[in-house]
MDTraj code that builds the backbone (N, CA, C; nanometers):
import mdtraj as md
import numpy as np

residues = "MET LYS LYS LEU SER ILE ILE ILE PHE LEU PHE CYS PHE ILE PRO ASN ILE VAL CYS ALA ASP SER ARG VAL ASN VAL LYS PHE ASN ASP CYS VAL ASP GLY ASP THR ALA LYS PHE ILE MET ASP GLY GLU ILE ILE LYS VAL ARG PHE LEU ALA ILE ASP THR PRO GLU THR LYS ASN PRO LYS LYS GLY ILE GLU LYS PHE GLY GLU GLU ALA SER THR TYR THR CYS ASN LYS LEU LYS LYS ALA LYS LYS ILE ILE LEU GLU PHE ASP ASN ASN SER ASP LEU LYS ASP LYS TYR ASN ARG TYR LEU ALA TRP ILE PHE VAL ASP ASP SER LEU LEU GLN GLN GLU LEU VAL THR ASN GLY LEU ALA GLN ILE LYS TYR ILE TYR GLY ASP TYR LYS TYR LEU ASP ASN LEU LYS LYS GLU GLU LYS LYS ALA LYS ASP ASN ASN ILE GLY ILE TRP ASN ASN ASN GLU GLU ASN THR LEU GLN ASN TYR VAL LYS ASN MET ASP PHE LYS LEU LYS ILE LEU ILE THR VAL GLY ILE ILE LEU ILE PHE LEU ILE TYR LEU VAL ILE ASP LYS LYS TYR ARG LYS LYS VAL ILE ASN LYS THR LYS ARG LYS VAL LYS LYS GLU PHE ILE LYS GLN PHE LYS LYS".split()
xyz = np.array([
    [2.3966, -2.5958, -3.1045],
    [2.3753, -2.5139, -3.0371],
    [2.2548, -2.4717, -3.0678],
    [2.2968, -2.4438, -3.2139],
    [2.1356, -2.3847, -3.3203],
    [2.0682, -2.4508, -3.2701],
    [2.0354, -2.5723, -3.2562],
    [1.8751, -2.6616, -3.2884],
    [1.8332, -2.6325, -3.1446],
    [1.9420, -2.6531, -3.0066],
    [1.8340, -2.6193, -2.9244],
    [1.7793, -2.4469, -2.8883],
    [1.8648, -2.3587, -3.0139],
    [1.8014, -2.2242, -2.9738],
    [1.6211, -2.2425, -3.0182],
    [1.6905, -2.2969, -3.1322],
    [1.5057, -2.3508, -3.2200],
    [1.4102, -2.3907, -3.1195],
    [1.4637, -2.5051, -3.0584],
    [1.3649, -2.6366, -2.9570],
    [1.3378, -2.4937, -2.8354],
    [1.4405, -2.4411, -2.8104],
    [1.4094, -2.3323, -2.6786],
    [1.2633, -2.1859, -2.7542],
    [1.2875, -2.1996, -2.8746],
    [1.1402, -2.0488, -2.9154],
    [1.0591, -2.1013, -2.9581],
    [1.0773, -2.2511, -3.0010],
    [0.9592, -2.2792, -3.0290],
    [0.8263, -2.3867, -2.8812],
    [0.9493, -2.3955, -2.8420],
    [0.8840, -2.3786, -2.6630],
    [0.8015, -2.2671, -2.5729],
    [0.8585, -2.2114, -2.5848],
    [0.7507, -2.0782, -2.6330],
    [0.6722, -1.9982, -2.6956],
    [0.5965, -2.0968, -2.7416],
    [0.4776, -2.0889, -2.8343],
    [0.3685, -2.2185, -2.7939],
    [0.4091, -2.2317, -2.7024],
    [0.2651, -2.3642, -2.6030],
    [0.2480, -2.3068, -2.5647],
    [0.1183, -2.3785, -2.6525],
    [-0.0482, -2.2947, -2.5228],
    [-0.0414, -2.2955, -2.3606],
    [0.0061, -2.1977, -2.2540],
    [-0.0111, -2.1480, -2.1677],
    [0.1197, -2.1476, -2.0896],
    [0.2264, -2.1267, -2.1740],
    [0.4034, -2.1018, -2.1340],
    [0.4291, -2.0467, -2.1511],
    [0.4286, -1.9532, -2.0683],
    [0.5320, -1.8223, -2.0952],
    [0.6922, -1.8478, -2.0618],
    [0.7216, -1.7953, -2.1369],
    [0.8967, -1.7606, -2.1758],
    [0.9227, -1.6049, -2.0858],
    [1.0330, -1.5806, -2.0116],
    [1.0476, -1.4667, -2.0001],
    [1.1464, -1.3575, -2.0998],
    [1.1032, -1.1879, -2.0421],
    [1.0878, -1.0761, -2.1836],
    [1.0319, -1.1303, -2.2572],
    [0.8524, -1.2031, -2.2680],
    [0.7800, -1.1566, -2.3383],
    [0.6507, -1.0971, -2.3224],
    [0.5971, -1.0598, -2.4356],
    [0.4476, -1.0232, -2.4080],
    [0.3454, -1.1272, -2.4436],
    [0.2535, -1.1160, -2.3469],
    [0.1371, -1.1641, -2.3870],
    [0.0263, -1.0868, -2.3769],
    [-0.1027, -1.0649, -2.4699],
    [-0.2326, -0.9733, -2.4618],
    [-0.3108, -1.1069, -2.3668],
    [-0.3876, -0.9834, -2.2577],
    [-0.4771, -1.1016, -2.1856],
    [-0.6410, -0.9622, -2.1616],
    [-0.6973, -1.0798, -2.0912],
    [-0.7771, -1.0347, -2.0895],
    [-0.8151, -0.9740, -1.9780],
    [-0.8648, -0.8650, -1.9038],
    [-0.9386, -0.8228, -1.7792],
    [-1.0097, -0.9464, -1.6676],
    [-0.9910, -1.0354, -1.5323],
    [-1.0794, -1.0704, -1.5135],
    [-1.0943, -1.0161, -1.3751],
    [-1.0230, -1.0200, -1.3114],
    [-1.0566, -0.9620, -1.1367],
    [-0.9304, -0.8698, -1.0626],
    [-1.0825, -0.7326, -1.0137],
    [-0.9605, -0.6937, -0.9165],
    [-0.9317, -0.7600, -0.7826],
    [-0.7964, -0.7126, -0.6952],
    [-0.7451, -0.7525, -0.6019],
    [-0.7404, -0.6782, -0.5126],
    [-0.6100, -0.5524, -0.5621],
    [-0.5864, -0.4769, -0.4463],
    [-0.5539, -0.3790, -0.5486],
    [-0.3975, -0.2282, -0.5280],
    [-0.4207, -0.1537, -0.5476],
    [-0.2609, -0.2222, -0.6539],
    [-0.2074, -0.3603, -0.6940],
    [-0.1136, -0.4242, -0.6699],
    [-0.0904, -0.5756, -0.7763],
    [-0.2175, -0.5925, -0.7264],
    [-0.2799, -0.7207, -0.8262],
    [-0.3830, -0.7304, -0.8617],
    [-0.4003, -0.8394, -0.9628],
    [-0.5421, -0.8245, -1.0104],
    [-0.5484, -1.0172, -1.1085],
    [-0.6360, -0.9840, -1.1330],
    [-0.6275, -1.1526, -1.1975],
    [-0.6932, -1.1538, -1.3143],
    [-0.6174, -1.2492, -1.4540],
    [-0.6079, -1.1979, -1.5947],
    [-0.6955, -1.3196, -1.6431],
    [-0.6768, -1.3472, -1.7620],
    [-0.7147, -1.4588, -1.8077],
    [-0.6512, -1.4683, -1.9428],
    [-0.5506, -1.5646, -1.9539],
    [-0.4047, -1.5785, -2.0692],
    [-0.4487, -1.7395, -2.0931],
    [-0.4577, -1.7127, -2.2544],
    [-0.4432, -1.8619, -2.3107],
    [-0.6180, -1.9501, -2.2661],
    [-0.7532, -1.8887, -2.2255],
    [-0.8645, -1.9460, -2.1126],
    [-0.7867, -1.9785, -2.0290],
    [-0.6931, -1.9025, -1.9554],
    [-0.6578, -1.9917, -1.7979],
    [-0.6679, -1.8414, -1.7039],
    [-0.7764, -1.8706, -1.6270],
    [-0.7137, -1.6784, -1.4963],
    [-0.5962, -1.7550, -1.3902],
    [-0.5503, -1.6260, -1.4440],
    [-0.4030, -1.6149, -1.3612],
    [-0.4166, -1.5417, -1.2908],
    [-0.2908, -1.5259, -1.1494],
    [-0.2815, -1.3737, -1.0900],
    [-0.1702, -1.3836, -1.0658],
    [-0.1823, -1.1456, -1.1059],
    [-0.0452, -1.1421, -1.1384],
    [-0.0309, -1.0468, -1.0230],
    [0.0786, -1.0399, -0.9509],
    [0.1799, -0.9566, -0.9120],
    [0.2276, -0.8322, -0.9717],
    [0.1983, -0.6992, -1.0014],
    [0.2802, -0.5933, -1.0690],
    [0.4275, -0.6205, -1.0525],
    [0.5514, -0.5926, -1.1189],
    [0.6351, -0.6002, -1.0860],
    [0.7238, -0.4816, -1.0294],
    [0.8081, -0.4575, -0.9095],
    [0.8643, -0.4002, -0.8932],
    [0.8583, -0.2766, -0.8059],
    [0.7372, -0.2712, -0.7863],
    [0.6224, -0.1881, -0.7588],
    [0.5097, -0.2578, -0.5791],
    [0.5146, -0.1801, -0.4944],
    [0.3596, -0.1938, -0.3379],
    [0.3190, -0.0919, -0.3606],
    [0.2050, -0.1085, -0.3084],
    [0.0902, 0.0077, -0.2848],
    [0.0645, -0.0332, -0.1387],
    [-0.0145, 0.0260, -0.1058],
    [-0.0498, 0.0344, 0.0688],
    [-0.1376, -0.0272, 0.1028],
    [-0.1588, -0.1388, 0.2348],
    [-0.2598, -0.2670, 0.2203],
    [-0.4002, -0.2322, 0.1944],
    [-0.4778, -0.2799, 0.1658],
    [-0.6778, -0.2886, 0.1704],
    [-0.6968, -0.4537, 0.2406],
    [-0.6273, -0.4868, 0.1746],
    [-0.6585, -0.6769, 0.2683],
    [-0.5866, -0.7704, 0.4160],
    [-0.4625, -0.6610, 0.3754],
    [-0.4012, -0.7434, 0.4840],
    [-0.4055, -0.7346, 0.6868],
    [-0.4957, -0.9012, 0.7077],
    [-0.5449, -0.9007, 0.8533],
    [-0.4657, -0.7590, 0.9162],
    [-0.3373, -0.7876, 0.9444],
    [-0.2440, -0.7225, 1.0130],
    [-0.2299, -0.5722, 1.0049],
    [-0.2748, -0.5752, 0.8667],
    [-0.2140, -0.3474, 0.8469],
    [-0.3394, -0.3213, 0.8797],
    [-0.4747, -0.3961, 0.8266],
    [-0.5163, -0.3745, 0.7981],
    [-0.5429, -0.2558, 0.6728],
    [-0.6392, -0.1349, 0.6492],
    [-0.6781, -0.0567, 0.5356],
    [-0.5286, 0.0816, 0.5678],
    [-0.4447, 0.0825, 0.4727],
    [-0.3322, 0.1872, 0.5079],
    [-0.3741, 0.2529, 0.3905],
    [-0.3193, 0.3644, 0.4619],
    [-0.3712, 0.5135, 0.4321],
    [-0.3319, 0.4892, 0.2200],
    [-0.3955, 0.5775, 0.1248],
    [-0.4260, 0.5498, 0.0188],
    [-0.4093, 0.4099, -0.0719],
    [-0.4610, 0.2671, 0.0931],
    [-0.4893, 0.1781, 0.0052],
    [-0.5973, 0.1179, -0.0883],
    [-0.7358, 0.2122, -0.0295],
    [-0.8681, 0.2663, -0.1197],
    [-0.8396, 0.2694, -0.2481],
    [-0.7371, 0.3841, -0.2310],
    [-0.7402, 0.4970, -0.3388],
    [-0.6195, 0.4053, -0.4772],
    [-0.5514, 0.3355, -0.4431],
    [-0.4592, 0.2708, -0.5553],
    [-0.5308, 0.1382, -0.5731],
    [-0.6076, 0.0888, -0.5314],
    [-0.6977, 0.0442, -0.5549],
    [-0.7972, 0.0500, -0.6482],
    [-0.8944, 0.1516, -0.6064],
    [-1.0281, 0.2055, -0.7118],
    [-0.9104, 0.2889, -0.8409],
    [-0.8141, 0.2421, -0.8275],
    [-0.7383, 0.3792, -0.9476],
    [-0.7055, 0.1554, -1.0260],
    [-0.6852, 0.1312, -0.9656],
    [-0.5944, -0.0218, -1.0562],
    [-0.6931, -0.0679, -1.1794],
    [-0.7867, -0.0638, -1.0127],
    [-0.9146, -0.1115, -1.0849],
    [-1.0332, -0.0627, -1.1905],
    [-1.0091, 0.0596, -1.1960],
    [-1.0768, 0.1876, -1.2871],
    [-1.0096, 0.1445, -1.4677],
    [-0.8609, 0.1842, -1.4369],
    [-0.8075, 0.1800, -1.5166],
    [-0.8435, -0.0158, -1.6199],
    [-0.8362, -0.0995, -1.4653],
    [-0.8342, -0.1843, -1.5995],
    [-0.9236, -0.2282, -1.6067],
    [-1.0468, -0.2069, -1.6202],
    [-1.1798, -0.2289, -1.5854],
    [-1.2485, -0.1288, -1.7597],
    [-1.1617, -0.0609, -1.7488],
    [-1.1896, 0.0487, -1.8818],
    [-1.1182, -0.0125, -2.0276],
    [-1.0279, -0.0627, -2.0107],
    [-0.9130, -0.0813, -2.0792],
    [-0.9765, -0.1534, -2.1792],
    [-0.9053, -0.1055, -2.3504],
    [-0.9614, -0.1378, -2.4253],
    [-0.8210, -0.2858, -2.4953],
    [-0.7579, -0.2288, -2.4077],
    [-0.6232, -0.3571, -2.4481],
    [-0.5284, -0.3821, -2.2906],
    [-0.5370, -0.5263, -2.3030],
    [-0.4024, -0.5061, -2.1701],
    [-0.3166, -0.6131, -2.2237],
    [-0.1574, -0.5442, -2.1908],
    [-0.0737, -0.6351, -2.2510],
    [0.0667, -0.6643, -2.0954],
    [0.0766, -0.7962, -2.0570],
    [0.1613, -0.8625, -1.9997],
    [0.2967, -0.8547, -2.0825],
    [0.4449, -0.8185, -1.9660],
    [0.5202, -0.7446, -2.0292],
    [0.6259, -0.8492, -1.9658],
    [0.6729, -0.9804, -1.9183],
    [0.7365, -1.0725, -1.7776],
    [0.9098, -0.9943, -1.8828],
    [0.9707, -0.9784, -1.7311],
    [1.0871, -0.9371, -1.6988],
    [1.2426, -1.0344, -1.7540],
    [1.3361, -0.9817, -1.8394],
    [1.4598, -1.1728, -1.7948],
    [1.4728, -1.1557, -1.7290],
    [1.4956, -1.0393, -1.6500],
    [1.5602, -1.0035, -1.4216],
    [1.5250, -1.0897, -1.4042],
    [1.4005, -1.0747, -1.4313],
    [1.2928, -1.1587, -1.2232],
    [1.2062, -1.2732, -1.2954],
    [1.2612, -1.3101, -1.1927],
    [1.1791, -1.4258, -1.2043],
    [0.9909, -1.4843, -1.2702],
    [0.9534, -1.5784, -1.3068],
    [0.8297, -1.5968, -1.3378],
    [0.7183, -1.5757, -1.2745],
    [0.7577, -1.6510, -1.1409],
    [0.6385, -1.6311, -1.0727],
    [0.6798, -1.6279, -0.8999],
    [0.6064, -1.4999, -0.8226],
    [0.6971, -1.4645, -0.6655],
    [0.6777, -1.6872, -0.5707],
    [0.6785, -1.6364, -0.4398],
    [0.6332, -1.7702, -0.3736],
    [0.5192, -1.7997, -0.3395],
    [0.4176, -1.6907, -0.3908],
    [0.3052, -1.7648, -0.3960],
    [0.2291, -1.8259, -0.4687],
    [0.2927, -1.8259, -0.6483],
    [0.3214, -1.8583, -0.7393],
    [0.2300, -1.7793, -0.8187],
    [0.2044, -1.6203, -0.8131],
    [0.1653, -1.5252, -0.9045],
    [0.2396, -1.5056, -1.0014],
    [0.1998, -1.4731, -1.0544],
    [0.3063, -1.4030, -1.2309],
    [0.3526, -1.2606, -1.1610],
    [0.5129, -1.3074, -1.1687],
    [0.5495, -1.1453, -1.1776],
    [0.5481, -1.0567, -1.3222],
    [0.4562, -0.9404, -1.3599],
    [0.4871, -0.8878, -1.5126],
    [0.4757, -0.7395, -1.4585],
    [0.5492, -0.6907, -1.6035],
    [0.5165, -0.5129, -1.6212],
    [0.3044, -0.5888, -1.7340],
    [0.2510, -0.4372, -1.6225],
    [0.1184, -0.4078, -1.6861],
    [0.0859, -0.3191, -1.7683],
    [0.1214, -0.3163, -1.8836],
    [0.0075, -0.2455, -1.9815],
    [-0.0934, -0.1914, -2.0214],
    [-0.1840, -0.1049, -2.0168],
    [-0.2352, -0.0750, -1.9832],
    [-0.3103, 0.0167, -2.1382],
    [-0.3452, -0.0017, -2.2229],
    [-0.3530, 0.0847, -2.3907],
    [-0.2395, 0.1500, -2.4385],
    [-0.1562, 0.0612, -2.4119],
    [0.0026, 0.1048, -2.3915],
    [0.0562, 0.2235, -2.2968],
    [-0.0078, 0.1895, -2.2127],
    [0.0131, 0.3087, -2.0566],
    [0.0873, 0.1848, -1.9386],
    [0.2527, 0.2121, -1.9190],
    [0.2403, 0.1051, -1.8322],
    [0.1963, 0.1799, -1.6930],
    [0.1069, 0.0548, -1.6445],
    [0.0589, 0.0946, -1.4645],
    [0.1349, 0.1262, -1.3859],
    [0.1529, 0.0298, -1.4199],
    [0.3319, 0.0366, -1.2299],
    [0.3834, 0.2003, -1.2413],
    [0.3938, 0.2220, -1.3813],
    [0.3986, 0.4282, -1.3810],
    [0.3567, 0.4738, -1.3475],
    [0.1983, 0.4505, -1.3780],
    [0.0942, 0.5766, -1.3457],
    [0.1119, 0.5345, -1.1730],
    [0.1242, 0.4333, -1.1006],
    [0.0474, 0.4346, -0.9837],
    [0.1419, 0.4908, -0.9102],
    [0.2633, 0.5246, -0.9291],
    [0.4009, 0.6035, -0.8554],
    [0.4372, 0.7112, -0.9111],
    [0.3917, 0.7496, -1.0154],
    [0.3997, 0.9556, -1.0350],
    [0.2299, 0.9825, -0.9972],
    [0.1524, 0.9236, -0.9381],
    [-0.0158, 0.9449, -0.8926],
    [0.0614, 0.9357, -0.7418],
    [0.2094, 0.9026, -0.6548],
    [0.1780, 0.8567, -0.5367],
    [0.1040, 0.7547, -0.4494],
    [0.0567, 0.6863, -0.5603],
    [-0.0280, 0.5739, -0.5114],
    [0.1139, 0.4105, -0.5473],
    [0.2135, 0.4311, -0.5174],
    [0.2995, 0.3221, -0.5616],
    [0.4091, 0.3487, -0.5393],
    [0.4993, 0.2766, -0.4319],
    [0.6606, 0.3160, -0.4392],
    [0.7320, 0.1369, -0.4487],
    [0.8804, 0.2173, -0.4982],
    [0.9289, 0.1345, -0.5552],
    [1.0013, -0.0325, -0.4409],
    [0.9080, -0.0889, -0.5214],
    [1.0231, -0.2698, -0.3763],
    [1.0329, -0.3206, -0.4087],
    [1.0731, -0.4380, -0.3754],
    [1.0849, -0.6000, -0.4042],
    [1.2089, -0.5435, -0.5485],
    [1.2734, -0.5382, -0.5504],
    [1.3520, -0.4988, -0.6935],
    [1.4532, -0.6310, -0.6410],
    [1.5488, -0.7252, -0.7048],
    [1.5519, -0.8332, -0.7166],
    [1.6943, -0.8559, -0.8200],
    [1.7008, -0.7143, -0.8856],
    [1.7214, -0.7460, -1.0279],
    [1.7903, -0.6038, -1.0793],
    [1.7774, -0.6117, -1.2489],
    [1.7824, -0.4942, -1.2910],
    [1.7007, -0.4667, -1.3975],
    [1.5717, -0.4420, -1.3234],
    [1.4377, -0.4224, -1.4344],
    [1.4602, -0.3743, -1.5420],
    [1.3720, -0.3584, -1.6687],
    [1.3952, -0.3113, -1.7102],
    [1.3063, -0.2067, -1.7553],
    [1.2258, -0.1369, -1.6743],
    [1.1759, -0.0278, -1.6670],
    [1.2090, 0.0557, -1.5455],
    [1.2430, -0.0064, -1.4386],
    [1.3005, 0.0539, -1.3184],
    [1.3286, 0.1804, -1.3325],
    [1.4622, 0.2586, -1.4134],
    [1.5281, 0.3430, -1.4247],
    [1.3639, 0.4588, -1.3964],
    [1.3014, 0.4107, -1.5051],
    [1.1886, 0.5267, -1.5561],
    [1.0983, 0.5541, -1.3623],
    [1.0471, 0.4523, -1.3286],
    [1.0008, 0.4304, -1.1844],
    [1.0376, 0.4959, -1.1150],
    [1.2132, 0.5140, -1.0692],
    [1.2705, 0.5924, -0.9904],
    [1.2114, 0.7575, -1.0221],
    [1.2373, 0.8062, -1.1425],
    [1.2354, 0.8929, -1.2654],
    [1.0979, 0.9589, -1.1696],
    [0.9848, 0.8621, -1.1544],
    [0.8465, 0.9396, -1.1282],
    [0.8417, 0.9469, -1.0365],
    [0.9071, 0.8175, -0.8888],
    [0.9199, 0.8250, -0.7443],
    [0.9821, 0.9388, -0.7096],
    [1.0664, 1.0219, -0.6876],
    [1.1486, 1.1171, -0.7006],
    [1.0558, 1.2223, -0.7044],
    [0.9473, 1.2495, -0.8468],
    [0.9238, 1.3156, -0.9125],
    [0.8149, 1.3462, -0.7400],
    [0.7297, 1.2672, -0.7316],
    [0.6370, 1.2410, -0.6064],
    [0.6593, 1.2689, -0.4841],
    [0.7817, 1.2311, -0.4279],
    [0.8771, 1.2945, -0.3714],
    [0.8831, 1.3945, -0.3012],
    [0.9770, 1.4502, -0.4056],
    [0.9707, 1.5870, -0.4664],
    [0.8589, 1.6773, -0.4228],
    [0.7090, 1.6601, -0.4547],
    [0.5743, 1.7507, -0.4188],
    [0.5028, 1.6668, -0.3638],
    [0.5590, 1.5842, -0.2233],
    [0.4596, 1.5522, -0.1845],
    [0.3775, 1.4687, -0.2099],
    [0.3398, 1.3871, -0.3124],
    [0.2146, 1.3582, -0.4082],
    [0.1887, 1.2525, -0.2920],
    [0.0654, 1.2106, -0.2436],
    [0.0008, 1.0720, -0.2776],
    [0.0866, 0.9912, -0.0822],
    [0.1180, 0.9224, -0.0999],
    [0.1988, 0.8501, 0.0129],
    [0.3114, 0.9403, 0.1025],
    [0.3172, 0.9944, -0.0073],
    [0.4712, 1.0793, 0.0000],
    [0.4634, 1.2458, 0.1009],
    [0.2807, 1.2478, 0.1205],
    [0.3011, 1.3576, 0.1603],
    [0.2705, 1.3318, 0.3630],
    [0.3252, 1.3536, 0.3913],
    [0.3576, 1.3559, 0.5240],
    [0.2824, 1.5176, 0.6152],
    [0.2569, 1.5673, 0.5935],
    [0.1592, 1.7206, 0.6163],
    [0.0937, 1.6846, 0.7771],
    [0.0085, 1.5611, 0.7479],
    [-0.1014, 1.5871, 0.8378],
    [-0.0596, 1.4937, 0.9598],
    [0.0686, 1.4529, 0.9556],
    [0.0523, 1.3100, 0.9714],
    [0.1731, 1.3251, 1.1687],
    [0.1155, 1.2808, 1.2358],
    [0.1575, 1.3055, 1.3785],
    [0.1927, 1.3990, 1.4497],
    [0.0357, 1.5040, 1.3590],
    [0.0297, 1.6751, 1.4825],
    [-0.0153, 1.6415, 1.6168],
    [-0.0261, 1.6924, 1.6759],
    [-0.1082, 1.7325, 1.7925],
    [-0.3100, 1.7170, 1.7210],
    [-0.3324, 1.7933, 1.6351],
    [-0.4379, 1.8364, 1.6118],
    [-0.5096, 1.7289, 1.5589],
    [-0.4168, 1.6591, 1.4564],
    [-0.4538, 1.5877, 1.4309],
    [-0.5088, 1.4132, 1.5126],
    [-0.4517, 1.3837, 1.6252],
    [-0.4336, 1.2887, 1.7050],
    [-0.5355, 1.3529, 1.7943],
    [-0.6147, 1.4411, 1.8311],
    [-0.6567, 1.4949, 1.9299],
    [-0.8470, 1.4271, 1.7995],
    [-0.7894, 1.4391, 1.7464],
    [-0.9159, 1.4815, 1.6091],
    [-0.9669, 1.3484, 1.6492],
    [-0.9019, 1.2319, 1.6152],
    [-0.9147, 1.1072, 1.6281],
    [-0.9462, 1.0708, 1.7322],
    [-0.8968, 1.0871, 1.8579],
    [-0.9325, 1.0152, 1.9435],
    [-1.0980, 1.0054, 2.0481],
    [-1.0775, 0.8898, 2.0808],
    [-1.2351, 0.8811, 2.1778],
    [-1.2473, 0.9625, 2.2261],
    [-1.3850, 0.9512, 2.1970],
    [-1.5717, 1.1172, 2.2986],
    [-1.4835, 1.1002, 2.4427],
    [-1.4960, 1.0111, 2.4450],
    [-1.5364, 0.9488, 2.6115],
    [-1.3859, 1.0028, 2.6719],
    [-1.2394, 0.9525, 2.6076],
    [-1.1316, 0.9748, 2.6545],
    [-1.1047, 1.1296, 2.6326],
    [-1.1489, 1.2076, 2.5746],
    [-1.1834, 1.3553, 2.5610],
    [-1.2420, 1.4226, 2.6548],
    [-1.3466, 1.3402, 2.7332],
    [-1.4474, 1.4050, 2.8316],
    [-1.3093, 1.3746, 2.9229],
    [-1.3456, 1.1977, 2.9576],
    [-1.2367, 1.2099, 3.0722],
    [-1.0829, 1.2491, 3.1090],
    [-1.0314, 1.2951, 3.0417],
    [-0.9258, 1.3649, 2.9990],
    [-0.9266, 1.5794, 3.0330],
    [-1.0801, 1.6106, 3.0170],
    [-1.1207, 1.7466, 3.0036],
    [-1.1311, 1.7413, 3.2061],
    [-1.2650, 1.6203, 3.2311],
    [-1.2358, 1.6508, 3.3705],
    [-1.1791, 1.6359, 3.4520],
    [-1.0742, 1.4802, 3.3849],
    [-0.9328, 1.4968, 3.4720],
    [-0.8683, 1.6667, 3.5088],
    [-0.8266, 1.7075, 3.4045],
    [-0.7428, 1.8880, 3.4683],
    [-0.7810, 1.9814, 3.4963],
    [-0.9724, 1.9379, 3.5396],
    [-1.0482, 2.0571, 3.5604],
    [-1.0664, 1.9460, 3.7435],
    [-1.1045, 1.8662, 3.7723],
    [-1.0498, 1.8794, 3.8807],
    [-0.8782, 1.8886, 3.9493],
    [-0.8063, 1.8361, 3.9292],
    [-0.7147, 1.8419, 3.9301],
    [-0.6888, 2.0098, 3.9996],
    [-0.6991, 2.0886, 3.8724],
    [-0.7319, 2.2536, 3.9396],
    [-0.7897, 2.2635, 4.0521],
    [-0.9426, 2.2321, 4.0663],
    [-0.9935, 2.2833, 4.1831],
    [-0.9367, 2.2352, 4.2954],
    [-0.8835, 2.0720, 4.2868],
    [-0.8293, 2.0690, 4.3926],
    [-0.6773, 2.1545, 4.4399],
    [-0.6329, 2.2007, 4.3984],
    [-0.5783, 2.2361, 4.3851],
    [-0.5613, 2.3949, 4.4961],
    [-0.6902, 2.4766, 4.3974],
    [-0.7441, 2.5465, 4.5297],
    [-0.7925, 2.5150, 4.6082],
    [-0.8434, 2.4607, 4.6183],
    [-0.9160, 2.4792, 4.7702],
    [-0.8517, 2.3477, 4.9023],
    [-0.7929, 2.2339, 4.8989],
    [-0.6773, 2.1594, 4.9699],
    [-0.5760, 2.2075, 5.0278],
    [-0.5193, 2.1714, 5.1298],
    [-0.4144, 2.1539, 5.1876],
    [-0.2958, 2.1471, 5.1289],
    [-0.1809, 2.1866, 5.0918],
    [-0.0243, 2.1440, 5.0202],
    [-0.0317, 1.9620, 4.9718],
    [-0.0192, 1.9320, 5.1373],
    [-0.0327, 1.7798, 5.1657],
    [-0.1338, 1.6863, 5.0882],
    [-0.2466, 1.7272, 5.1460],
    [-0.3443, 1.6362, 5.1005],
    [-0.3384, 1.6716, 4.9434],
    [-0.3405, 1.7719, 4.8926],
    [-0.3598, 1.8200, 4.7524],
    [-0.2722, 1.6947, 4.6779],
    [-0.1352, 1.6860, 4.7067],
    [-0.0652, 1.6351, 4.5969],
    [-0.0935, 1.4944, 4.6416],
    [-0.1418, 1.4732, 4.7164],
    [-0.1727, 1.3121, 4.7287],
    [-0.2858, 1.2885, 4.6149],
    [-0.4008, 1.3694, 4.6455],
    [-0.5038, 1.4019, 4.5494],
    [-0.4923, 1.3260, 4.3871],
    [-0.3748, 1.4809, 4.3656],
    [-0.3506, 1.4989, 4.2579],
    [-0.3023, 1.4137, 4.2200],
    [-0.1887, 1.2996, 4.2462],
    [-0.1439, 1.2079, 4.2108],
    [-0.2168, 1.0526, 4.1904],
    [-0.3096, 1.0262, 4.2883],
    [-0.4117, 0.9532, 4.2487],
    [-0.4659, 1.0352, 4.0627],
    [-0.5510, 1.1137, 4.1281],
    [-0.6414, 1.1418, 3.9386],
    [-0.5281, 1.1186, 3.9007],
    [-0.4392, 1.1904, 3.9190],
    [-0.3326, 1.1351, 3.7247],
    [-0.3851, 0.9729, 3.7337],
    [-0.2853, 0.8716, 3.8322],
    [-0.2853, 0.7954, 3.7613],
    [-0.4274, 0.7549, 3.7376],
    [-0.5667, 0.7709, 3.7681],
    [-0.6528, 0.7652, 3.7088],
    [-0.7231, 0.7469, 3.5799],
    [-0.6547, 0.8584, 3.5758],
    [-0.6425, 0.9424, 3.3996],
    [-0.5856, 0.7985, 3.3296],
    [-0.4422, 0.8393, 3.3772],
    [-0.2992, 0.7836, 3.2927],
    [-0.3846, 0.6046, 3.2062],
    [-0.4637, 0.5455, 3.3502],
    [-0.5225, 0.4490, 3.3384],
    [-0.6055, 0.3961, 3.2711],
    [-0.7591, 0.4916, 3.2375],
    [-0.8466, 0.4855, 3.1547],
    [-0.8121, 0.5121, 3.0235],
    [-0.6589, 0.6368, 3.0258],
    [-0.5994, 0.6260, 2.8580],
    [-0.5690, 0.5217, 2.8087],
    [-0.4766, 0.4256, 2.8759],
    [-0.4499, 0.3296, 2.8324],
    [-0.5198, 0.2301, 2.8294],
    [-0.6091, 0.1874, 2.8990],
    [-0.7422, 0.1036, 2.8806],
    [-0.8174, 0.1066, 2.7840],
    [-0.8028, 0.2551, 2.6992],
    [-0.9005, 0.3013, 2.5398],
    [-0.8219, 0.2491, 2.4788],
    [-0.6808, 0.3589, 2.4017],
    [-0.6279, 0.2681, 2.3474],
    [-0.5826, 0.0687, 2.3069],
    [-0.5865, 0.0474, 2.4002],
    [-0.6251, -0.1043, 2.4038],
    [-0.6784, -0.1705, 2.3106],
    [-0.8216, -0.0811, 2.2966],
    [-0.9589, -0.0927, 2.2611],
    [-0.8913, -0.1917, 2.1387],
])
top = md.Topology()
chain = top.add_chain()
for i, resn in enumerate(residues, 1):
    res = top.add_residue(resn, chain, resSeq=i)
    for name in ("N", "CA", "C"):
        top.add_atom(name, md.element.get_by_symbol(name[0]), res)
traj = md.Trajectory(xyz[None], top)
């Protein structure tokens, strides 16, 4: 048993082999997005997915650019580019790689945990938890603070308000709705009750059809 332990210990120090629960000094190579980056480890370029967090998307073809996605990417990229020292820590309770063959690790930038910074600033949320990860309790405390203070992704004050909805509405659609309302009002004033109802319903259908058409674009 003792011999086996020694063999495993030595195996961990073979170049390009990473053992769980180990810390490795790396160099920054390239930005990907808020929760993924490329580093140089033992002369090899590797892609690393930041363990235990998820930032809003910027490059997902289905989701597009999500709110605070660009801010998260910029924050991560700036931190990594300016870093004097970057350490990857591989958690013993996590898989070494994900299904996309990306390494899973804690990212320490100048001795500060990058995942925790992103969560503290409301640029990431805790996600993809499949074990009792080492710094998970720290992240939970910071996420609660961010939620309680409506920071970043947790600030929904401007979401789903009529003012914000109208502000982002297509200009032609605004004109169409305005003209439709005016026509309905004029029709109501000048024509008899029976014909009035018929024209109003026709106008409503036309406005609704155009409304749907605009939002399908």
